[in-house]
N, C-alpha and C positions, 0 to 999 in steps of 0.2 A: 573806418575802411569799408571798400564798394564790396557788394552782396553780404554783409555780415550785418544781423541785426543787432539794430540801438540796445537792446536787453545782454545782448551777449559783451559786450565790449566792456573790459576791465578798467579802473579807473587805476592812476599810478599808487601805488600805498604809500601812504602822508605817515610821516614820525610823527606830528603834533601830538598825538594822543602821547606818544611815549616821554617825550620829553617835557609833557604837562604832569604828566607821572613822576617823572624820576627830580621836576621841579618843586614837588612838594616838601615843604618845609623839612619835617624832621626827620625823612628817609632820603630825599638829597643831599641834608646836609653829614646824615650817619656814613653814607655812600664817599661821599667826599671825603670824609675824614679818616676811609677806611684806606680809600685809596691811597692815601699822603702819608698813611700809618702805616703801609705793607713798602710804599716805594722807598720810605724813608733806613726802613726795617733790611730792603734789599740791600744798601745802599751801606750801612753802616754792616752789614755782615759780609760785605767783600774786603772791606778794612781788613777782617781776623780771619783766626784758624781756628779750632775751637779740635783740641782732642780730649775725647769724652772717656769717662767710666776708667780713670786710672783709679787701682785701689792703691791706699795708703796705708794701708797694715798687711801685716805677711798674709797669705792664706793659709799657713802652719799654724798663727795663731789659735788658741784656744777659744776665744770669743769672735774672733772674724765673722763676718755677719757681709757677705756679698755683693747684699743690696743697698745698704748705707754707708761703709766703708770705703768710700769712690769719693774722687773729685775732677772738676774738668779744666781744664789748664785752654785758654783765652788767649793768644798769644798774634799782633800783629804782624799784616804780612809784609810790610816794607824792614828791610835790613838796618840795620841799628849799630855804630861804630863803638857801643859799650854795652855791657848788657842792663838793662829795662827796671825800673824798679817795678815791686812786687805788689797788688793787693790779694790778701786771704780773703776773700767774705765768708761770712757765717748767718745761713737765714734764721731767720724769726718764727715763728709757730707755736709758741706757748709749751713751749719743750715739748707738743706731742705730735705737731705735724709738721710741713715742708717737707722739701728739698729740693737739690742742684737744680732738676730737673722744669723746676717751674720757670715760666713763661718768662716774667719776668726777673729773673735771676740771669737767664741764659741770655734775656736782651742787657741785662746790668753788664753780662761778662764780656760780650761783645763792645762794647761801649769804652769799657776799661782799656781792650784791644787800643780801641780808635786813636784812642789818647796818651797813645804810647806806654802804657801800661801791660807789664803779665797779669792776666788775671787768675786765680788758682777758688774757684767757687766747690764748695764742701757741701757732701750728704753726712748726718751721722745718726747713731741710735737715736730713738727716739723713746718717748714716754709713751704705754710701761715699760715699757723692754729694760730698760734703765734706767735712773736717777739720775738726776744733773750732772751729780761729781763723774758718772761713768761717760755722761756726752761731755763735760769740758776733757777727760783723758780723751776720746774721741778726737775733740779739736788738739787738742795737743800734738797728738799723734798725727791729724794732718801737717801743723807747725814743722813738724820734724822732718815728716818726707819733704817739704817744699824747701826748706833751709840745705835736705841735702839733696834735691835733684833738681832743684829751678834753675839751677843751669843749664841744665842740660837741654831746658827752652827758652834759654837767652833771656832769664833773669838774674837778678841781684841779688844774691841771698841775705846778704847786709843792709837792704833797701826791702826789708819788707815790711808793709803796711798793714798791721791787724783793722779790720772792717765789718761790723753784725748788726743787725736790726732787732730790736726787740729782745728775747731770747738770748737771738745768738750775736747780740751785743754785749748783755751780761755775759756771755761765754768767753768772748774777746777782754773783757774785762780783766776775768779770771785770769788767761795767760798774757795779760799786758804785767798785769803786777805780780803774777810766778805766783800764785796762789802756792803758797808754802813749798811744798815739794811737788806742785803737779809740774813742770817743764825738767826739771832731776830726772823726774821717774823715766821722761823719754829722752835723756839723754843733753838738754838743751841747758844754755844757760839763764841764768835772769834777764838777759838785754837780748833777748831772739830776735824779738821786734824792734824793728824801728821806731814803727809811731803807730799809735791805735785811733781811730774813730767809733767814736759810738753814736750811733743813730737811734735815736730814741731806745735807750736802755731800759731792760726791762730784767728786774734780779737783783741789781744792785745791792740792798740789801735785804736781804727773805727772812733773817732770823726778826729782825724787826717786821714787817709785814706780818710775816705769819702771827708770829705773838699776839699780832693785836684782831686781826681776822674783823676785820671793819669792814668789807664791801659783802654783797650776796654773791656769792659763787664761787669766795675765796678757798673752799673747801676742795677744790678741786683740785688745788695744788699740793694739798697735804699728799698728791700720786706723783708727781715729780720728785718735792723735795721730799716726800716720808712725814712721818710725825716725830722725826727726833731734830732736837734743836741742833744737835750736834751736828749734824748732816745740812742745817739749816743756812749756820756760820761758814763753814768749810766751801757751800758753791755760793756765797754771795763775797764778791770782790772786794767790797768795805773793808773788810777785814782782814786782808790781805797785802792791802796797800801799804810803799814803803816809800822812802827818799830815794831818788834814782833812778824813778821808773821811765820808762819812755814816754817822750809827750804827748799828750791826751788831747781831743778834740772833740765835744760834745756836742751834741748837736738833739737840741728837743724843741718836740710840736707845742705850740700857743696854746694847744686847745687838747695835747694828748690826756691819757688819765692822770689823775693828780696823785696815786703812789710813783709814777712816773717821773713827775716833773718835782715831787720831793726827794725821793732818793736820788737823782741827778743832781741837785742843789746841796746835800749832804756827801757827796761824792766828790762832788768839787770845792767844797769847802778843807775835804779832809786832804784832799793834793795839795792848796794850798797852805795848810799847812806846815805840809812835811816839804814846802818852798818848788811846789810841783805845780805850779798855778796852771790849767788847761785852758783850750781857745773855748769857751762857755756862748753858742748860739740859740737862740731862742727864736722858732721861724713862726711871726706871728701866722693865728690862723689855721695853721695845721695838725688835723688829728693823726692817732698814731699811725693807720693805713697811709696815710697820704705822706707819711713822712719817708716810706719807701716806694710808692708806685711814683713821686718824684724824680727815682733817679733811673726812668724810662726817659728823659731828656737830658739832651748833650750836655748840654748850659749849666745844667744844675749848680748849685751854687758844693755840693759837697764832693762832687769832681773838682774844682777846681781847689777846693783844700785838699784835698788826697795830693794834688801837685805839691802842692807846697809841703805837706808833709812830709813826701817820698824825699826834698831836698837832703 
């Protein structure tokens, strides 16, 4: 520029340093993955509608918990000619942690809706507030609410698939087997569930597990299950199995905990003896946590299995 000293002239801002910074393998890859995941989650969310924090226990009940006796409903946004199948999901968490508000469970609810299900994701009271038998009662009440009200949200109460991971799968198994009078106490028939899917289930036979105390840290389970062997049996689905139970599908991680592998196989054999052999799938290379985080992916084999069970 005429009349302007060279030193005062500004060079155009170069973006090369920025792109070189972005291209650093760890950071660039993480940013790219984050963008893809956020875009995918936005697309999935658009295909669903969430009704949050619906109480499934009457506020007048003496044990009503305003934080834990809640469920979320995930509905597909499109119209359907007939009521949709329902998946009621019970989260895991070692019987003392977890919530329907976990990011993964919200993502799973949205994926269920995107695939044409009405998803119901519940919270329930945890240890040490209640024993596992109290948690099973909460899950039964959530199922009873779903049977009574899911039509209002486009769901078919005759096609409810129970599903749970880890300790939540143990609770789902208790509901599916009826656990003696568990369902009857909430006014449900033994066949309230159309089918059940257990994802790396924990707690199927705690009477056997706690009587052995084989592993370090096993004493912690005496809090949710108490020190009473009668409770251990009552809270273990394997002792409540019967002929005529709804169809089971069981998924077990190839590298999960030994106690889960062995009790799942025993549960399978007991169903087989009753003439109710389940579909039993070992997922190679999967550890316990990965058996639930895989549900983040829309095309996961478990979603495909849910479609089969819902027929």
